[in-house]
Structure formats: C-alpha cells, structure tokens
C-alpha positions as CSV (number, residue, x, y, z in Angstrom):
1,M,0.0,0.0,0.0
2,W,2.7,2.5,1.1
3,C,4.8,1.5,-1.9
4,L,2.0,2.3,-4.3
5,I,1.4,5.7,-2.7
6,L,5.2,6.4,-2.8
7,E,5.3,5.3,-6.5
8,R,2.4,7.6,-7.5
9,T,3.9,10.5,-5.5
10,L,7.3,10.1,-7.3
11,L,5.5,9.9,-10.6
12,Y,3.5,13.1,-9.9
13,F,6.7,15.0,-9.0
14,S,8.7,13.7,-11.9
15,C,5.9,14.9,-14.3
16,Y,5.8,18.3,-12.5
17,I,9.6,18.7,-12.8
18,Q,9.5,17.7,-16.5
19,E,7.0,20.5,-17.2
20,L,9.1,23.2,-15.6
21,P,11.2,25.2,-18.0
22,H,14.9,24.5,-18.0
23,R,17.4,26.9,-16.4
24,T,18.6,29.4,-18.9
25,E,21.1,32.3,-18.9
26,L,19.2,34.2,-21.6
27,Y,16.5,35.7,-19.4
28,H,18.8,37.6,-17.1
29,E,18.3,41.1,-15.7
30,V,19.4,43.9,-18.1
31,P,20.6,47.2,-16.7
32,P,18.0,49.9,-17.3
33,T,20.7,52.1,-18.8
34,C,21.0,49.8,-21.8
35,W,19.1,50.3,-25.0
36,P,17.0,47.2,-25.9
37,I,19.4,46.6,-28.8
38,V,21.1,43.2,-28.6
39,Y,24.5,42.5,-30.3
40,S,27.8,40.7,-29.8
41,P,31.1,41.0,-31.8
42,D,30.9,37.2,-31.9
43,Y,27.9,37.5,-34.4
44,N,30.4,38.1,-37.2
45,I,31.8,35.1,-39.2
46,T,35.4,35.4,-40.2
47,F,37.6,32.4,-41.0
48,M,40.3,32.2,-43.7
49,G,38.1,34.1,-46.1
50,L,35.5,31.2,-46.3
51,E,32.7,33.7,-45.5
52,K,33.4,35.4,-48.8
53,L,32.3,32.3,-50.7
54,H,28.6,33.0,-49.9
55,P,26.9,36.2,-51.1
56,F,25.8,37.0,-47.5
57,D,27.8,39.7,-45.9
58,A,28.9,37.7,-42.8
59,G,30.2,40.8,-41.1
60,K,27.3,43.2,-41.7
61,W,26.1,43.0,-38.1
62,G,29.2,44.7,-36.8
63,K,29.0,47.3,-39.5
64,V,25.5,48.2,-38.4
65,I,26.7,48.8,-34.9
66,N,29.7,50.8,-36.1
67,F,27.4,53.1,-38.1
68,L,25.2,53.6,-35.1
69,K,28.2,54.5,-33.0
70,E,29.4,57.0,-35.5
71,E,26.0,58.7,-35.3
72,K,26.3,58.8,-31.5
73,L,23.1,56.8,-31.0
74,I,24.8,54.1,-29.0
75,A,28.0,53.1,-27.3
76,D,29.4,49.7,-26.3
77,D,28.3,50.0,-22.7
78,L,24.7,50.8,-23.8
79,I,24.2,47.7,-25.9
80,V,22.8,44.5,-24.4
81,Q,25.5,41.9,-24.9
82,A,24.1,38.7,-26.5
83,R,24.7,35.3,-24.9
84,E,25.1,32.1,-26.7
85,A,22.1,29.7,-26.8
86,T,23.1,26.5,-25.1
87,E,22.0,23.0,-26.1
88,D,19.3,23.0,-23.5
89,D,18.0,26.3,-24.9
90,L,18.0,24.9,-28.4
91,L,16.2,21.8,-27.4
92,V,13.1,23.9,-26.5
93,V,12.4,23.7,-30.2
94,H,15.0,21.5,-32.0
95,T,15.1,17.7,-31.9
96,R,18.3,16.2,-30.5
97,R,18.6,14.3,-33.7
98,Y,18.9,17.5,-35.7
99,L,21.4,19.0,-33.3
100,N,23.5,15.9,-33.6
101,K,23.5,16.2,-37.4
102,L,25.2,19.6,-37.0
103,K,28.2,17.7,-35.7
104,W,28.8,16.6,-39.3
105,S,30.6,19.3,-41.4
106,F,29.0,18.2,-44.6
107,V,25.5,19.0,-43.1
108,V,26.7,22.4,-42.0
109,A,28.2,23.0,-45.5
110,T,24.8,22.2,-47.0
111,I,22.9,24.5,-44.7
112,T,25.2,27.4,-45.0
113,E,25.7,26.9,-48.7
114,I,29.5,27.2,-48.3
115,P,30.9,23.9,-49.9
116,P,34.5,24.2,-48.5
117,V,33.1,23.9,-45.0
118,L,32.7,20.2,-45.8
119,F,36.5,19.8,-45.5
120,L,36.9,21.5,-42.1
121,P,37.2,19.5,-38.9
122,N,33.9,19.9,-37.1
123,F,35.4,21.5,-34.0
124,L,36.4,24.4,-36.3
125,V,32.9,24.5,-37.8
126,Q,31.4,24.6,-34.4
127,R,33.7,27.5,-33.3
128,K,33.9,29.6,-36.5
129,V,30.5,29.0,-38.2
130,L,27.9,27.7,-35.7
131,K,28.9,29.6,-32.6
132,P,28.2,33.0,-34.3
133,L,24.8,31.6,-35.3
134,R,24.1,30.4,-31.7
135,M,25.1,33.8,-30.4
136,Q,22.6,35.4,-32.7
137,T,20.0,32.9,-31.8
138,G,20.5,33.7,-28.1
139,G,20.3,37.4,-29.0
140,T,16.9,36.9,-30.6
141,I,15.6,35.0,-27.5
142,M,16.9,37.7,-25.2
143,A,15.4,40.5,-27.4
144,G,12.0,38.8,-27.2
145,K,11.9,39.2,-23.4
146,L,13.3,42.8,-23.7
147,A,10.5,43.7,-26.2
148,I,7.9,42.7,-23.6
149,D,9.7,44.5,-20.8
150,R,10.5,47.7,-22.8
151,G,7.9,47.9,-25.6
152,W,10.4,47.2,-28.4
153,A,13.7,45.5,-29.0
154,I,16.1,44.9,-31.9
155,N,18.5,42.0,-32.4
156,V,21.0,43.3,-34.8
157,G,21.4,39.7,-36.1
158,G,19.1,36.7,-36.3
159,G,16.1,36.1,-38.5
160,F,17.0,32.6,-39.5
161,H,13.5,32.0,-40.9
162,H,14.4,29.0,-43.1
163,C,15.2,26.7,-40.2
164,S,12.6,24.6,-38.5
165,S,12.8,22.2,-35.5
166,D,14.4,19.4,-37.5
167,K,15.8,21.0,-40.7
168,G,18.1,23.9,-41.6
169,G,18.8,25.6,-44.9
170,G,19.4,28.9,-46.6
171,F,22.2,29.9,-44.2
172,C,19.8,29.2,-41.3
173,A,21.0,26.6,-38.8
174,Y,18.9,27.5,-35.8
175,A,15.2,28.4,-35.6
176,D,15.6,31.6,-33.6
177,I,12.2,33.1,-34.4
178,T,10.4,29.9,-33.2
179,L,12.6,29.8,-30.1
180,A,12.0,33.4,-29.1
181,I,8.2,32.9,-29.3
182,K,8.2,29.5,-27.5
183,F,10.4,30.9,-24.7
184,L,7.9,33.7,-24.2
185,F,5.0,31.3,-24.2
186,E,6.7,29.2,-21.6
187,R,8.2,31.8,-19.3
188,V,6.3,35.1,-19.5
189,E,2.9,35.4,-17.9
190,G,0.3,36.9,-20.2
191,V,2.1,36.2,-23.4
192,S,0.0,33.6,-25.3
193,K,-0.4,35.0,-28.8
194,A,2.2,36.1,-31.3
195,T,2.2,37.6,-34.8
196,I,5.1,37.1,-37.2
197,I,5.5,39.8,-39.8
198,D,8.0,38.3,-42.3
199,L,9.1,40.9,-44.9
200,D,12.3,39.2,-46.0
201,A,12.3,38.6,-49.8
202,H,12.2,34.9,-49.2
203,Q,9.3,32.8,-47.8
204,G,9.8,32.0,-44.1
205,N,9.2,28.3,-44.4
206,G,11.1,27.4,-41.1
207,H,8.8,29.1,-38.6
208,E,5.8,28.3,-40.9
209,R,6.5,24.6,-40.5
210,D,7.1,25.0,-36.7
211,F,3.8,26.7,-36.2
212,M,1.7,24.9,-38.8
213,D,-1.0,23.8,-36.4
214,D,-0.5,26.4,-33.6
215,R,-3.4,28.8,-33.5
216,R,-1.6,31.0,-31.0
217,V,0.7,32.2,-33.8
218,Y,-0.5,34.3,-36.8
219,I,1.9,34.5,-39.7
220,M,2.0,37.2,-42.4
221,D,4.6,36.6,-45.1
222,V,5.4,38.9,-48.0
223,Y,7.9,37.4,-50.5
224,N,9.0,36.9,-54.1
225,R,6.9,34.0,-55.3
226,Y,9.5,32.8,-57.8
227,I,12.6,32.3,-55.5
228,Y,13.8,29.9,-52.8
229,P,12.4,28.1,-51.0
230,G,9.0,27.6,-52.7
231,D,7.8,25.5,-49.9
232,G,4.2,24.7,-50.7
233,F,3.6,22.7,-47.6
234,A,4.8,25.5,-45.3
235,K,2.6,28.0,-47.1
236,R,-0.4,26.3,-45.5
237,A,0.6,27.9,-42.2
238,I,0.5,31.5,-43.6
239,K,-2.6,33.4,-42.5
240,R,-1.9,36.4,-44.6
241,K,0.1,35.6,-47.8
242,V,1.4,38.3,-50.1
243,E,3.2,36.9,-53.1
244,L,5.2,39.4,-55.1
245,D,6.4,39.4,-58.7
246,W,10.0,40.0,-60.0
247,G,11.1,43.6,-59.8
248,T,8.3,44.9,-57.5
249,E,9.0,48.5,-56.7
250,D,8.4,50.9,-53.8
251,T,4.9,52.2,-54.5
252,E,3.2,48.8,-54.9
253,Y,5.3,47.2,-52.2
254,L,4.7,49.8,-49.5
255,Q,1.0,50.0,-50.3
256,K,0.7,46.2,-49.8
257,V,2.8,46.2,-46.6
258,Q,0.8,49.0,-45.0
259,T,-2.6,47.4,-46.0
260,H,-1.7,43.9,-44.8
261,V,0.2,44.9,-41.6
262,E,-2.9,46.8,-40.5
263,G,-5.2,43.9,-41.7
264,A,-3.1,41.3,-39.7
265,L,-3.1,43.3,-36.5
266,N,-6.9,44.0,-36.8
267,E,-7.5,40.3,-37.4
268,L,-5.7,39.2,-34.3
269,R,-4.3,41.3,-31.5
270,P,-1.1,39.5,-30.4
271,D,0.9,40.0,-27.2
272,I,4.1,40.3,-29.3
273,I,5.1,41.1,-32.9
274,V,8.2,39.4,-34.3
275,Y,9.3,41.4,-37.3
276,N,11.7,39.7,-39.7
277,A,13.1,42.8,-41.4
278,G,15.2,41.3,-44.3
279,T,17.0,43.8,-46.5
280,D,17.3,41.4,-49.5
281,I,14.3,43.2,-51.0
282,L,16.8,45.9,-52.0
283,D,17.1,46.7,-55.7
284,G,20.0,44.7,-57.2
285,D,20.1,42.0,-54.5
286,P,21.4,38.9,-56.2
287,L,19.0,36.6,-54.5
288,G,15.9,38.7,-53.7
289,G,14.8,39.7,-57.2
290,L,12.8,42.7,-56.0
291,A,13.5,46.4,-56.7
292,I,13.0,48.3,-53.4
293,S,15.0,51.5,-52.9
294,P,17.0,52.2,-49.7
295,Q,14.4,54.8,-48.8
296,G,11.7,52.2,-49.4
297,I,13.3,49.9,-46.9
298,V,13.5,52.7,-44.3
299,K,9.8,53.5,-44.9
300,R,8.8,49.9,-44.6
301,D,10.3,49.6,-41.2
302,E,8.7,52.8,-40.2
303,V,5.3,51.5,-41.3
304,V,5.7,48.3,-39.2
305,F,6.8,50.2,-36.1
306,K,4.1,52.8,-36.4
307,A,1.5,50.0,-36.6
308,A,2.9,48.3,-33.5
309,R,2.9,51.7,-31.7
310,S,-0.7,52.6,-32.7
311,H,-1.9,49.1,-31.7
312,R,0.2,49.3,-28.5
313,I,1.9,45.9,-29.1
314,P,5.5,45.2,-28.2
315,I,7.7,44.5,-31.2
316,L,10.9,42.5,-31.7
317,M,12.9,43.2,-34.9
318,V,15.5,40.9,-36.4
319,T,17.6,41.8,-39.4
320,S,17.5,38.5,-41.5
321,G,18.7,38.4,-45.1
322,G,20.5,41.0,-47.2
323,Y,23.2,40.2,-49.7
324,Q,24.8,43.5,-50.6
325,K,27.5,45.5,-48.9
326,R,25.3,48.6,-48.5
327,T,22.6,46.8,-46.5
328,A,24.4,47.5,-43.2
329,R,24.2,51.2,-43.8
330,I,20.5,50.9,-44.7
331,I,19.7,49.0,-41.5
332,A,21.5,51.6,-39.5
333,D,19.7,54.4,-41.3
334,S,16.4,52.7,-40.6
335,I,17.1,52.4,-36.9
336,L,18.1,56.1,-36.8
337,N,14.9,57.0,-38.6
338,L,12.8,55.1,-36.0
339,H,14.6,56.9,-33.3
340,N,14.2,60.4,-34.9
341,L,10.4,59.7,-35.2
342,G,10.2,58.6,-31.6
343,L,9.2,55.1,-32.5
344,I,12.1,53.7,-30.5
345,D,13.2,55.7,-27.5
346,K,15.8,55.0,-24.8
347,E,14.1,57.2,-22.2
348,L,10.8,55.4,-22.6
349,A,12.5,52.0,-22.5
350,T,14.6,53.0,-19.4
351,S,11.5,54.3,-17.6
352,E,9.7,51.0,-18.2
353,A,12.7,49.0,-17.0
354,E,13.0,51.0,-13.8
355,N,9.3,50.9,-13.0
356,P,7.9,47.8,-14.8
357,K,4.3,48.5,-14.2
358,C,4.6,52.2,-14.9
359,N,2.5,52.7,-11.7
360,V,-0.6,51.8,-13.8
361,E,-2.2,48.4,-13.7
362,K,-5.8,49.4,-13.3
363,L,-7.4,52.8,-13.4
364,D,-10.9,53.8,-12.3
365,C,-11.5,56.3,-15.1
366,P,-14.1,56.9,-17.9
367,S,-14.1,54.0,-20.3
368,H,-12.1,55.7,-23.0
369,L,-9.2,56.2,-20.6
370,T,-9.3,52.9,-18.8
371,I,-6.4,50.4,-19.2
372,Q,-6.8,47.0,-17.6
373,R,-4.6,44.2,-18.7
374,T,-4.0,40.7,-17.5
375,R,-0.3,41.4,-17.7
376,K,1.7,44.6,-17.1
377,A,0.9,47.5,-19.3
378,S,3.3,48.2,-22.1
379,P,5.3,51.5,-21.9
380,W,3.2,52.7,-24.8
381,D,0.0,52.1,-22.9
382,C,1.4,54.1,-20.0
383,E,2.6,56.9,-22.2
384,I,-0.7,57.3,-24.1
385,L,-2.7,57.0,-20.8
386,L,-0.7,59.7,-19.0
387,T,-0.9,61.9,-22.0
388,D,-4.7,61.6,-22.0
389,I,-4.8,62.5,-18.3
390,Q,-2.5,65.5,-18.8
391,N,-4.6,66.7,-21.7
392,A,-7.8,66.4,-19.7
393,S,-6.3,68.3,-16.8
394,S,-5.1,71.1,-19.1
395,A,-8.7,71.4,-20.4
396,G,-10.0,71.8,-16.9
397,L,-11.6,68.4,-16.7
398,H,-11.6,66.5,-13.4
399,L,-11.0,62.8,-13.9
400,P,-11.6,60.5,-10.9
401,C,-8.6,58.4,-11.9
402,K,-6.5,56.6,-9.3
403,A,-3.5,54.4,-10.0
404,I,-3.6,51.2,-8.0
C-alpha cells in the first residue's frame, strides 16, 4: 500500500519537474541604462576568407553597430551583450537528432551553402561558423523578453527563418524566431499570442513549419513568389500571404505592406510582434529579385513600427537576409529614422525597466481612458494614458482616476 502511494507521488513530482522550463542564462536582468538593442562582436563570421564564398555579408552586423556608434546613437556600454544559446536552450524547439546532425561538417556546409566547410574539422565548424549563429539565436531570444519589458527590442542579427525544428537551410542553422516565441509562451505570464510579420524577400518556411497547427501564432509573409524556398507545404501555415512578382518597386510594395500589416493586427491582437526585417528586397540584391530602394526599406520599417505603436503591441525586430554590402548602412539608417520619429526611445524603455508596471495596472476612469490588462501595461499604454490624463487636466476636466 505504502509502496503504491510512494510510487504515485514520485510519478507526480517527476511529471511536474519535467513541465518546468529548464534553467537558462538568456533571461537575465538587463541594466535599465542599456538600449534594448542586442549584439555581440561574436555575431560576425570570419575564418580564412570562407565567409566570402557566400553572397551573404557575414560581417554586416558589426558594420550596423559601427554606423550607429558613428551617429552617436549608442555606445558599447549601452548595448545588451548577446549570450550564446546552449544546447538546452535549443532543445526547447530543436530535436536532439537535428542538433547531432550539425556535428557533421557536410551537413553544415549544405545548410550554410559554403561547400569548402565540408573539408573542415567539425570543432572548427562549431567554433567559427555555428557559434556565431548560436550567439545570434541567443540574442533573438533575449530580445523577445526585452520587447515585452521595454515595448520594443532589436536584435542586430538573427532572423533565420528557413530553419525549423528538424531541418536547416538557406544559411539558417537554428530556428531563432520559433525559439523566441516559445520561450515567451513558456516563461512570460500573459504572453499567449504572437504575430510574425516576415518581410524578407524569401518565404519564411522554417517558422511556418514549426507553427503549422498552432493557433496562437499568426503569420504574415510577403515574399517573391519565384525564388527559394518555394515550400508549398509550409505555405499552409501563412494566415496572410502576399506573393510578389519579379522587380516589384516601392509604391506597390509599401501599399501592400501597409494594408496587410494593418489587416493582420486588426484580425488578431497579439501579445508580441516578431518582425523579420530582411533587406534582401533591395534593388540589385542577387537573391531577392525585387527592386525596393533604400528609402523604401527605411519607410517599410517605419510602417511596421508605427503599426505596432498605434496598436500598443511590443515589437521584436531581427535583421535577417540582405546580400549587398550597402545593406548594413540601410539597416543603421532605418534604426536612426525610427529613433528620430520617436518610435524607438531609450528614455521610454529605461523608464519602463526602472518601473515595470509604470504605476498603472488598473485605473478607475471613464471607459475611453481605462487600461486594464492581464499582464503589465506596455510602456506605450502608459505613455498614451498619461498623455490623455494630462490633456484632460489642461482642459479643466476632473477625472476620478487613481492608479492602483
């Protein structure tokens, strides 16, 4: 009798322990003085010139940061330093079988599309090719939590949207977008719905396969219909599909982006937007096949951030594809534009970090001013609410509002 009770008790606790999230170093406290911009010098891939054998600029992430430093927007001590995703972190999404495959150099050579990697010892492949990608993956996961805490976050790398739980490809070895969302679902109270806005020139078949039957995730994908990967099965997961023709230009593209971003956010209000901001839509990109100007890319990012702001939804941006040397400058120019427009703001992010609930969880006010959420209000909620109260006071109106 006692043996049976003991056995059932042990079974209960073993099941309970298995359901608990694993211990991770990626959700650590970030100093409030830091911008919610995540980066590490270890993002950049450099080894005996092998990185030059792929059209991707494997050092573009560091160039973006250098441009932002030159413009005095950021400094090294104000950037959130990315941490490497561990095997336990990766196993939240990836199968162990897939991670074991990455221990074979020919598999990594196929995924990264750099044939000479095939001839390298795998310990070098792990250190010089896969570690930078694991750093960027950790950065995306970290930026997801920062976006919830601060209202917005940018990982200067990441956006490996061709990788799914059990298959890599297209220079994407780890499914950072899927991982960031699943980490939030598992670990952050009140985050139960996500919208992926994928504006890279290529179809995001990796996260589409991962969230095929998951109603918590809404996917909008705008891509060149004629290029890689052409994954018909994965397309079934797209809730809002916008297929573009060769050479699509600014006017048509921006009109479609604006219409469909608004449509997506009106169709489902998520707790987080994951924005895959690939710059391979740039005119002349050897793989993207579209004809968007640098100004068009900057405007595109502005459209997405304005929509997030107007709907008061936290947004995580990752930089994804872009195969020309000038894309780093364009990404930096876009971030500067977002800052100049007040769509990303260090003071607002810092204020939220120092006072996570913004002293507003529930207000007893007229209905058009009331904010009541199951999780903490975003900094944008607080800013808009306080502005309303200040405007009402200036007009001589007395509002019986009391922060609780």
